N, C-alpha and C positions, 0 to 999 in steps of 0.2 A: 327335761319336762318339768321337774320340780321347780327350776328357776322360772320357767315360763308361767307355771301356776302361781308362783309367788308374785311375779310381776302383775299377772292378771288380778290377783287378789288385792294388791296394792292400788292398782288403777281403779278397781271397783270401789274400794274404800274412799279413795280421793273423790270419785264421782259422787258417792253418797254424801260425803261431807260438803262438797260444792252444792249439791242439790238442797241439802238441809240448810246451808247458809243462805241460799237464794230464798227458800221458803221463809226462813226467819226474818230476812231482810224485808220481804213483802209483808209479813205479818206485823212488822213493827209499825207500819203505816195503817191508820184506821180509815174506815170509809169516810168520804166527804159527807157531812151531814146535810140534810134538808133543813133550811132555816126560814123558809117562806119569803125569800128575798124578792124585791121588786126589780124585775129585769127591764122594765120600761125606762129606767133611769141609769142604765149601765154606761160606764165610761171605760176607756182603755188608755194605756200609755206604754212607752217602751224606749229603750236606748239602743242605738245601732241596729243589729238584726231584729231586736225586740221592737225598735221603732218602726221598721218596715212591717213587722208582723202586726203592730197596732194599727197602722194605716190599712193593711189588708183586711183585718178583722172589722174595722170601722166601716170601710166601704162595702164589704160583703154583707154586714148586718146593720146597716144604717137605720133600719126601722126601729131598732131597740137601743143601739149605741148612740148616745146623744152628744158625745164629744171625745176628743183624743188629745193627749199630750205626747209629743214626739221629740226626742233628742237625737240628733245626728243620724238622720235617715232621710230618704227621698220619696219621690212620688209613687203612687200606686202602680204596680206592675212594671216598675222601672227595669227590672232585669230581663223581662220578656222571656222567661224560662231558660236563661243561659247563665251558667256560673261565671263565664268569662265577662259577660256584660255586667254582672253584679260586681265582680272584683275590680273592674276598671271603669266602665262608663258611669256606674252608679255609686262609686265611692270617691274616686279622685279623677274626674273626667279631664280629658286633655284634647289636643287638636285631633289626634287620630282615634280617640275613644270618647266621643262626645256623649252627653246625656241624650237619651231618646227624646225626640221632639214631643212637646206637650200635646200637640195636635194628634199625634199617634196614640198617646196614652188616653186622651179623651175619647177617641174613636173606639179604642179597645173597651173602655169603661162603658160606653153607650151600648156596644154590642152585647156585652155581658149582662147589662141590666135588661135589655130588650129580650134576651133569651132566658131570663129568670135565674141566671147563675149567681147574681148578686142582687141585693135589694135595690129598689128604684132610687135613682140618684136625687129625686125630689126630696127625699128624706134628709139629705145633707143641708137643705136650706135652713133647718133649725139647729144645726150642729154648732158647737163651739170648739175651736182648735187652738192649741198652744204649741208653739214650735221653738226649738232652741238649737243654736249652733255655737260652739266654743271658738274663740279667736285663736286658741292654740291647738285646736283639733287637727292633727295631720293624718287622721285615718279616714274621716268622711268630710269632704270639703264643704265650705259654707255655700258654694254654688248649688250643691245637691239639695240642701235644706231650703234654699231660696226657691228652687224649682218645685219643691213640695208646697211651699206657700202659694206659688202661682197656680199649681194644680188645684189646691183646695179652693182658691178664690174663684175658680170656674163654677163652683157649686155652692160654696158657703159664703154668706154675706161678708165682704172684706172686713167690716168692723168687728166680726166675730172671730177673726183670725189674729192671734197675738204672735209676734215674732221677736225673739230675744237673741241678740247677736253681739252684745257689748261686753261680755265677760271673758277674761283671759283663762278660759278653761280648756283642758285637754279632752280627750275622748273618754268620757266617764259619766256616771250619774252624778249630778251636782247637788250638794247638800249645804246646809248652813253650819254644820258642826261635826261632821263625820268624814273620815277618810284621809287620803293623801293630800299633798299640796295641790292647789287649784289647777296648775298647768300640767299635772302629771298625766301620763297614759300608761297605767300599769295595774296589774291585778290588785284588788278586786274591782278596779274601775269605779271607785266611789271617791269623789274629790270634795274636800272642804273648800268651798268658794265663798263662804258666808252668804250663800244664796240658796233658798229653799225651793228647789225646782218642783218637788212633789207638791208642796203647799201652793205654789204659784199656779201650777197647772190644774190642780183640783179646784181652786177658787175661780179660775177662769172658766172652767167647764160648768161648775155647779152654782156659781155666784157666791156671795159672801158666806163664809163658814165661821163657826165658832173657833176660837183659838185652839191650837193643838194641845192635847193632854200631855202632862209631864208628871210622873213617868207613865209608860203604857200600862194599861190595866186589863187588856183583853187576853185572849189565848191564841197561841200559834198552833195550828193543826197541821201535822204531817199526814197527808192522805194518799191513798193508793190510786195512781193515775191509770192503772191497768183496767179499771172498771169502765173507762170512757173511750176505749178504742180496742179493736180486735187484736192489735199487735203494737204495743207501745214502743218496744225496741225497734220494730220494723220501720217506724216513722220518726225515730230519733227522739222519743220522749222517755224521760226517766220513770222508774217505778214510782217514785215519790214526788208529789207536788206539795205546795203549802197554801194555807189560807189563814189570814188574820181575822179573828172574829171578836169585835168589841163586846163587852158585857151587855150593852144595851141591845145588841143584835141577837142575843140568846132568847129574848122574850118579845121583841118588837120587830116589825118589818124594816129592813134596811136596803139600801142600794148596794150595788157591787161595782168595784173598780178592778180591772184586770191589769196587772203590772207585768210586762214582759221584760225579762232580763236580756242582756246583750250576749254576744259571743264570748266564750271563756268566762262567763259570769254566772253560770248555772251552779247548782248546789254541789255537784260532783267536783267542780273546779275551785270554788271559793267558799264552800260551806254555806251557811245561812247569812253571809254578809249582806247580800242584796236584799234578802227578805227582812232582815233586822234593821239595816242602816240606810236604806234608800230614802227614808223619810216619810213614807205613807202612813205608817201605823198610828202615830200619835194624832194625825189628822182624822184617821178613821175612828179612833176612840171617842172623840168629842162630836162627831158628825154622822153617827149611825151609818157607817160605810164598811162593808166587808171588802177586804182586799184579797184577791185571788192571785197566787204566784205560781202559775204552771211552770214546769221545768223540762228542759231538754237534756240529752246526753250527747257526748261525742261519738261519732261512728267513723270507722276507718275503712269501709268497704264491705266485703261479704261478712255475714255473721248471723247468729240467731237461728231459731228453728220455728217455722219454716225459714229457710235461708233467704235473706234479703240483702240487697246492695245499696248502701247509703254512704256517700263520702261527705262527711260533715265533721272533720277533725277538731273544729273549734266549738262544737256544741251550739251552733247558731240556729235560730229559727229559720224555717224554710221560706225564703223570699226569692229563691231562684229556681225551684222546681225539683229538689232532690226527692220529694215524696210523690211526684207525679205532675202531669201537665196542668191540673186544675187546682194547684196549691193555693192560688190567690182568690179562690171563689168560696162560696158556702160549702162546696163539696170537697174542698181541700182537707186532707186527712188531719192536719194539726188544727185547722179551724173548726172542723167537726168535733174534735176531741174537747177543745176548750168550750165550745158551745154546749156540749153535753155536761161539762162541769158546772156551767152556769145554770143549766136546767135542773141539776141536782140541788144547787143552792136555793132554787125557787120552790122546791118541793116542801110540803108541810110535814112535820114530824108525824 
């Protein structure tokens, strides 16, 4: 009995320490501040699963999202709610696993818009879209990004869609001076290709911008994501997200750009490499632009309390339905959480 009591006491202490560590971890992240941001000029971008998420968020909220930059991702609702379709048809399509027909995706988009699950597609007529596929990307084929171009051109004036496909880049966020060699596909998936993807996409969406600042002068905020959803862990979101706030945005109204990381590129996997080195912050500094970096976590099945089942071992954004069947609409759990973050940034102090 004494040994049993000792074991129980040890387990109790371990649980107490674990609970305390959890509390301290959450306490380390401050609340996301209200900064009076202008959400009518919001833009989004992303790489890989983050690219798919950017497309979903853009189409779902096209009334306020004026443009998107997408690297290595395909058309809206490509996966059709299927992990297998996502892994095969929408990444490296082949004879037996072709991309879904664009006519089908357009029909799905129309049905969702008519039922009010996404914003009216007429909003997309004023959008500007920047797309990128690397010539050495063996993870997401160029045919997938080309399909995204054709999808957007059904709604967006073709002249407003830029398509970049001439760089020998691997599967990564592409920068002018940070990361691994251009053709690499390896963590943290940031490649130096002497090409500023963040700057190119922001200038395409917003028009001419002031040159990027050097060095950065704003502040990076680590904020608590649990405020923006009932169960962050249950929908594969991390406790902590990040926002980059230029000094000018502390006292004047700014626009917001949402940058979605890719799979295995979240902070739990690569630290703040994407947040610091993707290339957005220097442009944000000189152009009154807040950059929101929401974060996922990896999930391996059952876990949490209340218990949830999510199989997302690479910490990807949900573009195939692991959070539920409406993942790609305004009611999608992750889309709702990010929209709530934007709403907070728009609040006045």
